C-alpha positions in Angstrom: 201.7 121.1 170.6 199.9 124.3 169.7 197.4 124.0 166.8 195.9 127.0 165.1 192.3 126.5 164.1 189.3 128.4 162.7 185.6 127.8 163.4 183.2 128.1 160.5 179.5 127.4 160.1 177.1 127.0 157.3 173.4 127.4 158.4 174.4 126.3 161.9 176.3 123.2 160.8 179.7 124.1 162.5 183.2 122.8 162.0 186.7 123.1 163.3 189.0 123.8 160.3 192.7 123.2 160.4 195.3 124.2 157.8 197.3 120.9 157.4 199.2 121.7 154.2 202.4 121.0 156.1 201.1 117.7 157.5 201.8 118.9 161.0 198.5 117.6 162.4 197.9 114.5 160.3 198.6 112.3 163.4 195.7 113.7 165.4 194.0 110.7 167.0 190.3 109.8 167.0 190.2 110.5 170.7 191.8 113.9 170.3 189.5 114.9 167.5 186.5 113.8 169.6 187.8 115.9 172.5 188.1 119.0 170.3 184.5 118.6 169.0 183.1 118.3 172.6 180.9 121.3 173.2 181.4 121.3 177.0 185.1 120.6 177.4 186.7 122.0 174.3 186.0 124.0 171.1 182.9 122.1 170.1 181.7 121.3 166.6 179.7 118.9 164.4 183.0 117.8 162.9 186.7 118.6 162.2 188.2 119.1 158.8 191.8 119.4 157.6 192.8 121.3 154.5 195.5 119.1 152.9 197.6 119.5 149.7 196.5 117.4 146.8 198.4 117.2 143.4 196.1 118.4 140.6 193.6 120.1 142.9 193.4 123.4 144.9 193.3 121.3 148.1 192.0 118.1 149.7 189.2 118.1 152.3 189.7 115.5 155.0 186.6 115.3 157.2 186.1 113.7 160.6 182.8 113.3 162.4 182.4 114.6 166.0 183.1 111.1 167.3 186.6 111.4 165.8 186.1 108.8 163.1 186.7 109.6 159.4 183.5 110.7 157.8 181.9 110.5 154.4 181.1 113.6 152.3 179.9 116.7 154.1 178.1 119.3 152.0 178.1 122.2 154.4 181.6 121.3 155.4 182.7 121.5 151.7 181.2 125.0 151.5 183.0 126.1 154.7 186.2 124.6 153.4 186.0 126.7 150.3 185.7 129.9 152.3 188.5 128.7 154.6 190.8 128.2 151.6 189.9 131.7 150.4 190.6 133.2 153.8 194.0 131.4 153.9 195.1 133.3 150.9 193.9 131.2 148.0 192.2 134.2 146.4 190.0 132.5 143.8 186.3 132.8 143.0 186.1 129.0 142.3 187.9 126.0 143.6 188.4 122.4 142.5 189.0 120.1 145.4 189.1 116.4 146.4 186.9 114.9 149.1 186.0 111.4 150.3 183.6 110.9 147.4 185.8 112.4 144.7 186.1 115.7 142.9 184.0 118.8 143.8 183.8 122.4 142.6 182.9 125.4 144.8 182.0 128.9 143.7 182.1 132.1 145.8 179.3 134.7 145.3 178.5 138.2 146.7 181.9 138.8 148.2 182.2 135.2 149.5 179.0 135.5 151.5 177.3 132.7 149.5 179.2 129.5 148.7 177.9 127.2 146.1 179.1 123.6 146.1 178.8 121.1 143.2 177.8 117.7 144.6 178.4 114.3 142.9 175.8 113.0 140.4 173.1 110.8 141.9 171.9 107.7 139.9 168.4 107.6 141.5 167.1 106.6 144.9 165.4 103.6 146.5 161.9 103.6 148.0 161.1 101.2 150.9 157.8 101.2 152.7 157.1 104.9 152.1 160.5 106.1 153.0 163.5 106.8 150.7 167.2 106.0 150.7 169.6 108.3 148.7 173.4 108.5 148.6 174.6 112.0 148.0 178.2 111.3 149.1 176.7 110.2 152.4 173.8 107.7 152.9 170.5 109.3 153.8 167.1 107.9 155.0 164.2 110.3 154.2 160.9 110.2 155.9 158.0 112.5 155.1 155.9 114.0 158.0 153.1 116.5 158.3 154.5 118.7 161.0 158.3 118.3 161.2 158.7 120.7 164.1 156.7 118.4 166.3 159.0 115.4 165.6 161.4 114.2 168.3 164.3 114.0 165.9 166.8 112.5 168.4 164.4 109.7 169.6 163.1 108.7 166.2 166.4 109.3 164.4 168.2 107.1 166.9 165.7 104.3 166.4 166.1 104.3 162.7 169.9 104.8 162.7 170.4 101.9 165.1 167.8 99.6 163.6 168.9 96.2 162.5 169.0 97.3 158.9 171.4 100.3 159.5 173.2 99.7 162.8 176.4 98.4 161.3 177.2 101.1 158.8 174.9 103.8 160.2 172.7 106.2 158.2 171.7 109.8 158.4 168.0 110.3 159.1 166.0 113.2 157.6 162.4 114.2 158.4 160.8 116.3 155.7 157.7 118.5 155.5 156.7 119.8 152.1 155.6 123.4 152.0 154.9 123.7 148.3 156.1 122.6 144.9 159.6 123.9 145.4 159.9 124.5 149.2 160.6 122.0 152.0 161.6 122.0 155.7 164.2 119.4 156.8 165.5 118.3 160.2 168.3 115.8 160.3 169.8 113.3 162.8 173.4 112.7 161.8 175.5 109.6 162.3 178.9 110.3 163.8 177.4 113.3 165.7 174.6 111.0 167.0 172.4 114.0 167.5 170.3 116.5 165.5 172.4 119.1 163.7 171.1 122.5 162.7 171.7 121.6 159.1 173.1 118.9 156.9 174.2 119.6 153.4 174.2 116.1 151.9 170.9 115.5 153.7 169.3 118.7 152.4 170.5 117.7 148.9 169.0 114.2 149.2 165.7 115.5 150.4 165.5 118.1 147.5 166.2 115.3 145.0 163.4 113.2 146.3 161.1 116.3 146.2 161.7 117.1 142.5 158.9 119.2 141.2 159.5 118.7 137.5 159.3 115.2 136.0 162.4 116.0 133.9 164.5 119.1 133.4 165.7 121.7 135.9 164.6 121.8 139.5 165.3 124.5 142.1 164.3 123.7 145.7 164.4 126.0 148.7 165.1 124.1 152.0 164.6 125.5 155.4 166.7 124.0 158.2 167.0 124.9 161.9 170.1 127.0 161.0 168.7 128.8 158.0 167.9 128.4 154.3 169.7 126.6 151.6 168.9 126.1 147.9 169.5 122.9 145.9 169.6 123.1 142.1 169.8 120.2 139.8 168.9 118.6 136.5 166.8 115.4 136.3 166.7 113.1 133.3 164.1 110.7 132.0 166.2 107.9 133.5 165.7 109.3 137.0 169.3 110.4 137.1 170.4 113.7 138.8 173.3 115.8 137.6 174.6 119.3 137.8 173.6 119.3 141.5 174.5 122.5 143.4 174.1 123.1 147.1 173.9 126.9 147.7 173.8 129.0 150.8 175.6 131.3 153.4 178.9 130.4 155.1 180.4 132.4 158.0 183.7 132.4 159.8 182.9 132.5 163.5 186.3 132.8 165.1 189.9 131.6 165.2 192.3 130.6 167.9 195.1 128.3 169.0 194.6 125.1 171.2 197.1 122.6 172.7 196.7 119.1 171.2 198.4 115.8 171.8 200.1 114.2 168.8 
């Protein structure tokens, strides 16, 4: 069966996007999705997303990791999905959509060049032996380092992700270097991809939350990734709760095409 698709990326975090409002491709198997995401033998991507219909929302975002398994929330994926919906003809400057962790909002700026995504509220984080664990729709392990570009992200990320504590459910592993009160550099090893990605939206959000520069009130953190810069904005309360969290940055349509798939 022929399947139309589009390829989008947000700061180098790239995805295969499929318009599935007719449910024509719901039966795609894990094996077939994994094949499509293979960079040597097919389209290649960090994941595949389907845009589905959802009563009461502009659309539903269904995300699959590069290994073909259903994934948790993907921040850059959500930003790409908003632009995809716009390009499909849903000509709106803001969207309300449903994802694996619930409702999200997305706003288009500067002629849709910048997509801002509202993330779920975060009720704090856990600190363990100098590292941090935060759930921003996906679970993240955060480790601070002095020179993040010298880190072997795949080696060290694999060791943490497959450690006894995290092997069963998996966890995304982030290495963070602080450059100032409101600027950080982040590199991420992603579960499901089982490799370093050029950017990770939920990971960038988690790191920015841990790196809050105001004890309470409004925070605005610039994050540099291998694929570009993102900005995370949020409010922090006295109870160490985080709300009004926005992940902001560029999103680009790379190309579109049609590929034969087995259903």
